[in-house]
N, C-alpha and C positions, 0 to 999 in steps of 0.2 A: 761293778756291782750297784751303785748310786745310778748310775747312769739307768740301769733297767729299773729298778725300781721308779725313777722317775717316769720312764717311758710309759712303763704299765698303769701306773697311777691315773698317768694323762689317759690313755687309753680308756681304763675304766670311766674317769669323768667326764670322758667325749660322750662313751654309749651312755650312759647313764642321761646327759643331755639329750641327746641323739632321741631315747627312749620315753623320758618325759614332753618331750617335744610332740613326738606323733602321736600319744596319748592324748596332749590339750589339741590336738590339729583332728583327732577322729572325734573327740565330744564337741568340739567346736562344728564341726563339717554333721553330726548327729543332731546337734540343735538347729543348725539351719536346715530343718525342713520343717513345709507347712501344708497340710491337709483341708482342703477345700472339695466339695462338692461330691466328693469320691476321690477326686484327686489327691496326688504325692508330689509338690514341686520343692527342689531344692532353692532356697533364698541365695540369691547373687546378685551381685552388681547388676548383671545381666537384664534378669527378669524385674529389678526394680524398677532400671533403665526404661525397657518397655512395655511396662505398665502408668511408668510416668509420659511415655509418650501417648499410650492411648486418652490417660485424661485429659494430657493436653489438645486431642481431638477432639474432644467432648464425649469420647466414650463412656457409657457407662454401664455396657455389658459387653461379653466378650465373649471367643471361645479360643485357648490356645490349647497346646500339647505340654501334660505333665512330664514329670521324668519317666514315665514309661510307654512314652511318647501315644498316650491316648489322650484323644480330644474330651476337655474339660468347660463347662460353659461358668465363665466368672460372672455372675449378676450385679456386683459391686465392687467395678473397677479402684474407685477410687480409698472405699473400707478395705481393701484388699491390700493396696497399696500404704496404706499406712501401718495395715499390722506387722505387713513383710517388713516394712522399714524401720519399725520399732525393734521388731525381732533380731534385724542384724546387726543394727548397731548394738544392741547390747549386748548378742553374743561375741562380735568384734572387739568391744572395747575391755568382755571379760577374759577375752584370748589375750590379746593384747598387755593386759594388768599379770594375769599368770606367767605369761613369753619374758614378760619384764623383768619379773620375780627370779625366775628360770633362768637367767639371762645374769642378772646382778648377785647371785648367787656365790659366795667367795671364789668357790675352787672351779667354779664354772668362769669366773671374771679372769684368774689365772690363764688358766687349758685355753682363752681364747685370745688370749695376749700372744703366747705364745706365736 
């Protein structure tokens, strides 16, 4: 009977962990959207890298596809790159801190060691 309680407790702990992790992931994904010139862009490492490449090629304006595959003209690439990079680092760092707090909670830590 004690084994059954342990199994149920472990299952509930892992379910709680998974649900909390999913909520944090969804919150981070929602925060990593940027609106510019009528377009919506998912802030990803790929977008940051692409814009960085455009800046390195001395481009100041560019037309890129947004998350709805619509062409959107970006008039100041360096400014956009700085804006989305700062937002990306802030959101991902917050996500990391929250995730580490979740992982280090005593019940989760014990469950993950099993």
